[in-house]
N, CA and C atoms as an extended XYZ file, in Angstrom:
345
Properties=species:S:1:pos:R:3:atomname:S:1:resname:S:1:resid:I:1 pbc="F F F"
N        65.213      101.719       72.604 N   MET     1
C        65.104      100.682       73.599 CA  MET     1
C        66.471      100.309       74.160 C   MET     1
N        67.498      100.273       73.325 N   ASP     2
C        68.835       99.971       73.807 CA  ASP     2
C        69.324      101.033       74.774 C   ASP     2
N        68.966      102.297       74.520 N   ASP     3
C        69.352      103.366       75.440 CA  ASP     3
C        68.693      103.171       76.796 C   ASP     3
N        67.420      102.741       76.794 N   ASP     4
C        66.726      102.471       78.052 CA  ASP     4
C        67.391      101.324       78.800 C   ASP     4
N        67.717      100.275       78.082 N   THR     5
C        68.370       99.118       78.696 CA  THR     5
C        69.736       99.500       79.247 C   THR     5
N        70.490      100.262       78.470 N   ASP     6
C        71.806      100.707       78.933 CA  ASP     6
C        71.679      101.586       80.170 C   ASP     6
N        70.667      102.439       80.193 N   GLY     7
C        70.447      103.310       81.347 CA  GLY     7
C        70.105      102.521       82.596 C   GLY     7
N        69.263      101.521       82.432 N   VAL     8
C        68.895      100.667       83.565 CA  VAL     8
C        70.121       99.920       84.074 C   VAL     8
N        70.909       99.380       83.168 N   LYS     9
C        72.122       98.659       83.566 CA  LYS     9
C        73.096       99.580       84.288 C   LYS     9
N        73.249      100.790       83.774 N   ARG    10
C        74.168      101.751       84.393 CA  ARG    10
C        73.696      102.106       85.799 C   ARG    10
N        72.398      102.416       85.940 N   ARG    11
C        71.864      102.768       87.265 CA  ARG    11
C        71.979      101.594       88.235 C   ARG    11
N        71.741      100.392       87.742 N   THR    12
C        71.866       99.205       88.590 CA  THR    12
C        73.311       99.022       89.040 C   THR    12
N        74.243       99.176       88.134 N   SER    13
C        75.668       99.060       88.479 CA  SER    13
C        76.079      100.119       89.487 C   SER    13
N        75.582      101.335       89.301 N   GLU    14
C        75.898      102.414       90.244 CA  GLU    14
C        75.338      102.102       91.623 C   GLU    14
N        74.123      101.594       91.667 N   ARG    15
C        73.486      101.274       92.951 CA  ARG    15
C        74.249      100.147       93.660 C   ARG    15
N        74.634       99.130       92.908 N   ILE    16
C        75.404       98.026       93.497 CA  ILE    16
C        76.737       98.539       94.026 C   ILE    16
N        77.372       99.431       93.289 N   ALA    17
C        78.646      100.005       93.743 CA  ALA    17
C        78.455      100.785       95.040 C   ALA    17
N        77.341      101.513       95.160 N   GLU    18
C        77.051      102.250       96.397 CA  GLU    18
C        76.860      101.291       97.571 C   GLU    18
N        76.092      100.240       97.346 N   VAL    19
C        75.839       99.259       98.409 CA  VAL    19
C        77.142       98.566       98.798 C   VAL    19
N        77.957       98.208       97.802 N   ARG    20
C        79.247       97.564       98.076 CA  ARG    20
C        80.139       98.479       98.910 C   ARG    20
N        80.181       99.761       98.556 N   ALA    21
C        81.014      100.715       99.294 CA  ALA    21
C        80.530      100.854      100.735 C   ALA    21
N        79.217      100.926      100.925 N   ARG    22
C        78.664      101.036      102.280 CA  ARG    22
C        78.964       99.765      103.080 C   ARG    22
N        78.815       98.614      102.439 N   PHE    23
C        79.110       97.326      103.073 CA  PHE    23
C        80.576       97.281      103.503 C   PHE    23
N        81.461       97.652      102.592 N   ALA    24
C        82.902       97.618      102.876 CA  ALA    24
C        83.275       98.602      103.973 C   ALA    24
N        82.640       99.771      103.991 N   SER    25
C        82.989      100.769      105.006 CA  SER    25
C        82.578      100.324      106.408 C   SER    25
N        81.563       99.487      106.521 N   GLY    26
C        81.132       98.991      107.825 CA  GLY    26
C        81.753       97.666      108.214 C   GLY    26
N        82.580       97.133      107.345 N   LEU    27
C        83.138       95.806      107.588 CA  LEU    27
C        84.092       95.772      108.779 C   LEU    27
N        84.827       96.841      109.007 N   GLY    28
C        85.732       96.885      110.153 CA  GLY    28
C        84.979       96.741      111.465 C   GLY    28
N        83.891       97.495      111.609 N   GLN    29
C        83.084       97.403      112.829 CA  GLN    29
C        82.439       96.026      112.953 C   GLN    29
N        81.990       95.509      111.836 N   ARG    30
C        81.365       94.189      111.847 CA  ARG    30
C        82.377       93.130      112.278 C   ARG    30
N        83.592       93.221      111.765 N   ALA    31
C        84.638       92.268      112.135 CA  ALA    31
C        84.985       92.395      113.616 C   ALA    31
N        85.025       93.624      114.130 N   GLU    32
C        85.291       93.819      115.565 CA  GLU    32
C        84.214       93.153      116.410 C   GLU    32
N        82.961       93.320      116.014 N   ALA    33
C        81.857       92.718      116.765 CA  ALA    33
C        81.925       91.192      116.707 C   ALA    33
N        82.220       90.648      115.533 N   LEU    34
C        82.335       89.191      115.404 CA  LEU    34
C        83.530       88.659      116.186 C   LEU    34
N        84.614       89.407      116.187 N   SER    35
C        85.797       89.022      116.946 CA  SER    35
C        85.485       88.987      118.445 C   SER    35
N        84.740       89.977      118.909 N   ALA    36
C        84.336       90.003      120.322 CA  ALA    36
C        83.455       88.797      120.649 C   ALA    36
N        82.586       88.424      119.723 N   LEU    37
C        81.761       87.230      119.940 CA  LEU    37
C        82.625       85.977      120.020 C   LEU    37
N        83.652       85.900      119.188 N   ALA    38
C        84.554       84.742      119.240 CA  ALA    38
C        85.194       84.640      120.617 C   ALA    38
N        85.658       85.761      121.125 N   ARG    39
C        86.271       85.747      122.463 CA  ARG    39
C        85.231       85.435      123.535 C   ARG    39
N        84.019       85.939      123.359 N   GLY    40
C        82.941       85.650      124.301 CA  GLY    40
C        82.562       84.179      124.316 C   GLY    40
N        82.811       83.500      123.210 N   ALA    41
C        82.488       82.075      123.127 CA  ALA    41
C        83.404       81.228      124.004 C   ALA    41
N        84.433       81.847      124.575 N   ALA    42
C        85.321       81.144      125.505 CA  ALA    42
C        85.034       81.538      126.953 C   ALA    42
N        83.929       82.217      127.186 N   SER    43
C        83.567       82.659      128.533 CA  SER    43
C        83.439       81.470      129.487 C   SER    43
N        83.809       81.714      130.735 N   ALA    44
C        83.649       80.681      131.762 CA  ALA    44
C        82.169       80.414      132.031 C   ALA    44
N        81.336       81.418      131.791 N   ASP    45
C        79.884       81.247      131.909 CA  ASP    45
C        79.422       80.558      130.625 C   ASP    45
N        79.145       79.275      130.715 N   ARG    46
C        78.887       78.483      129.519 CA  ARG    46
C        77.625       78.912      128.780 C   ARG    46
N        76.633       79.476      129.469 N   SER    47
C        75.448       79.953      128.744 CA  SER    47
C        75.803       81.186      127.914 C   SER    47
N        76.690       82.033      128.446 N   VAL    48
C        77.178       83.196      127.697 CA  VAL    48
C        78.004       82.723      126.504 C   VAL    48
N        78.858       81.731      126.742 N   ALA    49
C        79.710       81.201      125.676 CA  ALA    49
C        78.871       80.594      124.552 C   ALA    49
N        77.859       79.842      124.915 N   ASP    50
C        76.995       79.202      123.923 CA  ASP    50
C        76.259       80.247      123.086 C   ASP    50
N        75.730       81.278      123.737 N   LYS    51
C        75.015       82.355      123.021 CA  LYS    51
C        75.962       83.098      122.097 C   LYS    51
N        77.162       83.400      122.584 N   ALA    52
C        78.143       84.106      121.753 CA  ALA    52
C        78.512       83.270      120.529 C   ALA    52
N        78.703       81.977      120.722 N   ALA    53
C        79.046       81.098      119.600 CA  ALA    53
C        77.896       81.019      118.597 C   ALA    53
N        76.664       80.958      119.092 N   ASP    54
C        75.502       80.949      118.193 CA  ASP    54
C        75.433       82.239      117.380 C   ASP    54
N        75.611       83.378      118.065 N   ASP    55
C        75.564       84.676      117.383 CA  ASP    55
C        76.710       84.813      116.382 C   ASP    55
N        77.873       84.300      116.746 N   LEU    56
C        79.026       84.336      115.848 CA  LEU    56
C        78.761       83.498      114.604 C   LEU    56
N        78.220       82.310      114.789 N   ARG    57
C        77.924       81.453      113.636 CA  ARG    57
C        76.954       82.146      112.685 C   ARG    57
N        75.918       82.757      113.230 N   LEU    58
C        74.945       83.458      112.395 CA  LEU    58
C        75.590       84.641      111.670 C   LEU    58
N        76.422       85.395      112.380 N   GLY    59
C        77.096       86.534      111.763 CA  GLY    59
C        78.027       86.121      110.639 C   GLY    59
N        78.791       85.060      110.859 N   LEU    60
C        79.685       84.557      109.809 CA  LEU    60
C        78.887       84.000      108.634 C   LEU    60
N        77.801       83.319      108.939 N   HIS    61
C        76.947       82.760      107.894 CA  HIS    61
C        76.368       83.878      107.018 C   HIS    61
N        75.885       84.928      107.649 N   ASN    62
C        75.323       86.056      106.900 CA  ASN    62
C        76.386       86.744      106.052 C   ASN    62
N        77.562       86.895      106.602 N   LEU    63
C        78.664       87.504      105.860 CA  LEU    63
C        79.065       86.619      104.676 C   LEU    63
N        79.118       85.321      104.903 N   ALA    64
C        79.473       84.379      103.833 CA  ALA    64
C        78.462       84.425      102.693 C   ALA    64
N        77.205       84.640      103.025 N   GLY    65
C        76.176       84.698      101.997 CA  GLY    65
C        76.058       86.049      101.328 C   GLY    65
N        76.245       87.114      102.094 N   GLY    66
C        76.055       88.459      101.555 CA  GLY    66
C        77.213       88.990      100.740 C   GLY    66
N        78.417       88.692      101.151 N   ALA    67
C        79.590       89.258      100.476 CA  ALA    67
C        79.656       88.909       98.987 C   ALA    67
N        79.437       87.653       98.598 N   PRO    68
C        79.531       87.337       97.169 CA  PRO    68
C        78.493       88.058       96.310 C   PRO    68
N        77.337       88.357       96.868 N   THR    69
C        76.316       89.055       96.083 CA  THR    69
C        76.750       90.470       95.742 C   THR    69
N        77.739       90.970       96.456 N   LEU    70
C        78.266       92.315       96.207 CA  LEU    70
C        79.609       92.263       95.491 C   LEU    70
N        79.960       91.102       94.979 N   GLY    71
C        81.209       90.973       94.236 CA  GLY    71
C        82.424       90.735       95.106 C   GLY    71
N        82.214       90.340       96.348 N   LEU    72
C        83.312       90.107       97.291 CA  LEU    72
C        83.411       88.606       97.590 C   LEU    72
N        83.692       87.844       96.542 N   ALA    73
C        83.707       86.382       96.651 CA  ALA    73
C        84.755       85.875       97.636 C   ALA    73
N        85.950       86.466       97.629 N   ASP    74
C        87.006       86.004       98.543 CA  ASP    74
C        86.601       86.207       99.998 C   ASP    74
N        85.966       87.322      100.281 N   LEU    75
C        85.477       87.586      101.631 CA  LEU    75
C        84.423       86.553      102.015 C   LEU    75
N        83.513       86.261      101.110 N   GLY    76
C        82.480       85.264      101.377 CA  GLY    76
C        83.063       83.894      101.650 C   GLY    76
N        84.053       83.501      100.859 N   LYS    77
C        84.699       82.196      101.060 CA  LYS    77
C        85.414       82.137      102.404 C   LYS    77
N        86.084       83.219      102.766 N   ALA    78
C        86.802       83.249      104.047 CA  ALA    78
C        85.825       83.167      105.214 C   ALA    78
N        84.721       83.895      105.129 N   ALA    79
C        83.720       83.851      106.200 CA  ALA    79
C        83.105       82.457      106.305 C   ALA    79
N        82.853       81.818      105.168 N   ALA    80
C        82.305       80.457      105.179 CA  ALA    80
C        83.287       79.480      105.817 C   ALA    80
N        84.563       79.643      105.519 N   ALA    81
C        85.580       78.771      106.116 CA  ALA    81
C        85.652       78.974      107.627 C   ALA    81
N        85.531       80.222      108.068 N   LEU    82
C        85.542       80.496      109.509 CA  LEU    82
C        84.306       79.908      110.180 C   LEU    82
N        83.169       79.998      109.522 N   GLU    83
C        81.948       79.400      110.071 CA  GLU    83
C        82.131       77.889      110.232 C   GLU    83
N        82.709       77.236      109.244 N   LYS    84
C        82.945       75.792      109.324 CA  LYS    84
C        83.903       75.453      110.457 C   LYS    84
N        84.951       76.275      110.619 N   ARG    85
C        85.886       76.052      111.735 CA  ARG    85
C        85.174       76.179      113.064 C   ARG    85
N        84.351       77.203      113.193 N   LEU    86
C        83.606       77.413      114.433 CA  LEU    86
C        82.751       76.189      114.747 C   LEU    86
N        82.021       75.718      113.770 N   ILE    87
C        81.149       74.557      113.976 CA  ILE    87
C        81.972       73.337      114.396 C   ILE    87
N        83.103       73.130      113.740 N   ALA    88
C        83.945       71.966      114.033 CA  ALA    88
C        84.597       72.043      115.409 C   ALA    88
N        84.889       73.247      115.877 N   GLU    89
C        85.643       73.427      117.125 CA  GLU    89
C        84.763       73.594      118.368 C   GLU    89
N        83.462       73.730      118.188 N   ARG    90
C        82.605       73.946      119.359 CA  ARG    90
C        82.662       72.758      120.307 C   ARG    90
N        82.688       73.079      121.568 N   LEU    91
C        82.692       72.063      122.617 CA  LEU    91
C        81.279       71.531      122.820 C   LEU    91
N        81.160       70.455      123.556 N   ALA    92
C        79.852       69.848      123.810 CA  ALA    92
C        78.894       70.827      124.485 C   ALA    92
N        79.436       71.748      125.301 N   ASP    93
C        78.575       72.714      125.988 CA  ASP    93
C        78.282       73.946      125.129 C   ASP    93
N        78.790       73.959      123.904 N   GLY    94
C        78.465       75.031      122.970 CA  GLY    94
C        79.499       76.113      122.808 C   GLY    94
N        80.435       76.230      123.738 N   GLY    95
C        81.444       77.282      123.670 CA  GLY    95
C        82.687       76.849      122.913 C   GLY    95
N        83.756       77.600      123.126 N   LEU    96
C        85.046       77.318      122.491 CA  LEU    96
C        86.148       77.309      123.542 C   LEU    96
N        87.195       76.553      123.286 N   GLU    97
C        88.395       76.661      124.115 CA  GLU    97
C        89.004       78.033      123.864 C   GLU    97
N        89.680       78.585      124.859 N   LEU    98
C        90.237       79.931      124.757 CA  LEU    98
C        91.200       80.069      123.583 C   LEU    98
N        92.093       79.108      123.410 N   SER    99
C        93.075       79.214      122.321 CA  SER    99
C        92.395       79.203      120.952 C   SER    99
N        91.363       78.412      120.809 N   VAL   100
C        90.604       78.358      119.552 CA  VAL   100
C        89.897       79.684      119.323 C   VAL   100
N        89.289       80.213      120.380 N   ALA   101
C        88.575       81.487      120.274 CA  ALA   101
C        89.519       82.613      119.869 C   ALA   101
N        90.710       82.628      120.436 N   GLU   102
C        91.681       83.679      120.114 CA  GLU   102
C        92.150       83.587      118.661 C   GLU   102
N        92.411       82.383      118.187 N   ARG   103
C        92.821       82.219      116.778 CA  ARG   103
C        91.697       82.635      115.833 C   ARG   103
N        90.495       82.229      116.163 N   LEU   104
C        89.336       82.576      115.349 CA  LEU   104
C        89.131       84.093      115.336 C   LEU   104
N        89.248       84.718      116.504 N   ALA   105
C        89.090       86.175      116.598 CA  ALA   105
C        90.129       86.889      115.743 C   ALA   105
N        91.359       86.427      115.793 N   GLY   106
C        92.417       87.039      114.988 CA  GLY   106
C        92.147       86.918      113.498 C   GLY   106
N        91.665       85.761      113.076 N   ASP   107
C        91.346       85.566      111.660 CA  ASP   107
C        90.163       86.440      111.238 C   ASP   107
N        89.198       86.588      112.113 N   ILE   108
C        88.046       87.446      111.822 CA  ILE   108
C        88.497       88.894      111.661 C   ILE   108
N        89.426       89.329      112.498 N   GLU   109
C        89.907       90.713      112.433 CA  GLU   109
C        90.596       91.025      111.108 C   GLU   109
N        91.063       90.003      110.404 N   ARG   110
C        91.711       90.207      109.101 CA  ARG   110
C        90.733       90.177      107.928 C   ARG   110
N        89.478       89.874      108.171 N   LEU   111
C        88.498       89.805      107.087 CA  LEU   111
C        88.378       91.103      106.276 C   LEU   111
N        88.408       92.277      106.911 N   PRO   112
C        88.270       93.507      106.109 CA  PRO   112
C        89.341       93.665      105.033 C   PRO   112
N        90.475       93.018      105.202 N   ASP   113
C        91.532       93.094      104.186 CA  ASP   113
C        91.097       92.465      102.862 C   ASP   113
N        90.057       91.644      102.898 N   LEU   114
C        89.593       90.950      101.693 CA  LEU   114
C        88.544       91.738      100.911 C   LEU   114
N        88.131       92.863      101.460 N   ALA   115
C        87.085       93.660      100.783 CA  ALA   115
C        87.686       94.629       99.780 C   ALA   115
């Protein structure tokens, strides 16, 4: 029975490592997409800006929740902090000021370094 339990644990660990590796390998593209959304949140077209900010918040929220389950706690904490900044900095019309969007985009682009 211990051999069965050890085998299950080993296979589970291997599977988690595979998922973590796949997650980490796609993180650069994910960060680029989120960074583009941050910049889009400063669009002069306020409906575009509002949608981009909504999509960015959801993307950061998902990253903040998913990363720790794969053993990437620092990445999850950083994404959660960025989500909080986004929420705090949103304008009444839903978008972001350009300078805020640029700083947020730059910080998002550094997220893959935490994986």
